C-alpha positions in Angstrom: -9.5 22.3 -3.8 -6.2 24.3 -2.3 -6.1 25.0 1.0 -3.0 27.6 2.4 -1.5 25.5 5.9 1.4 27.3 7.6 3.0 27.6 4.2 2.4 24.3 2.9 0.3 23.5 0.4 -2.6 21.2 1.3 -5.1 20.0 -1.8 -8.8 17.9 -1.0 -10.8 16.0 -3.1 -13.2 13.4 -3.7 -12.4 10.1 -4.9 -15.0 7.0 -4.8 -17.3 8.6 -2.2 -14.4 9.4 0.1 -12.4 12.6 0.8 -8.9 12.6 0.2 -6.3 15.1 1.7 -3.2 15.4 0.5 0.2 17.6 1.3 2.2 17.3 -2.0 5.1 19.2 -0.3 5.7 16.7 2.6 4.7 13.7 0.1 2.0 12.7 2.6 -1.9 11.7 1.9 -5.0 10.6 4.1 -8.6 9.9 3.5 -11.9 10.2 5.3 -15.7 10.1 5.0 -15.7 14.0 5.3 -13.5 16.6 4.2 -13.1 17.7 8.0 -12.0 13.8 9.0 -9.7 13.6 5.8 -8.0 17.1 7.1 -7.5 15.7 10.3 -6.0 12.4 9.2 -3.6 14.5 7.6 -2.8 16.8 10.0 -2.0 13.7 12.2 0.4 12.3 9.2 1.8 15.7 9.5 2.6 15.9 12.7 3.8 12.6 13.0 5.9 13.2 10.0 8.0 16.3 12.0 7.9 14.4 15.1 9.5 10.8 13.9 11.8 12.9 11.9 13.1 15.6 14.6 13.3 11.9 17.1 15.7 10.3 14.2 17.8 13.2 13.9 16.7 13.7 10.2 14.3 16.6 10.3 16.4 19.2 8.5 17.8 16.7 6.0 14.1 15.6 5.2 13.2 19.5 4.5 16.2 20.0 2.6 15.4 16.8 0.4 11.7 18.1 0.0 13.4 22.0 -1.0 11.8 23.4 2.4 14.4 24.2 4.5 14.7 27.5 5.9 16.7 29.7 7.9 18.2 28.0 11.3 17.9 24.7 10.6 21.0 22.6 9.2 21.4 19.2 8.2 23.4 16.9 10.4 
């Protein structure tokens, strides 16, 4: 199952009785007992990725590495 989310691909499937949600664009994954829980955990992982990368001053660089850099941001 693929779900659009803010322009980033989100995929979800069941594996060994758990739901697994991934964001291939960012290389992130999470899991939960329900689809909703897995998506909530993935959302938290995505937020942490963006916040931490921004705090470290490497957000533009990380997005560029992943081919996701769009207007306005330039690697430092």
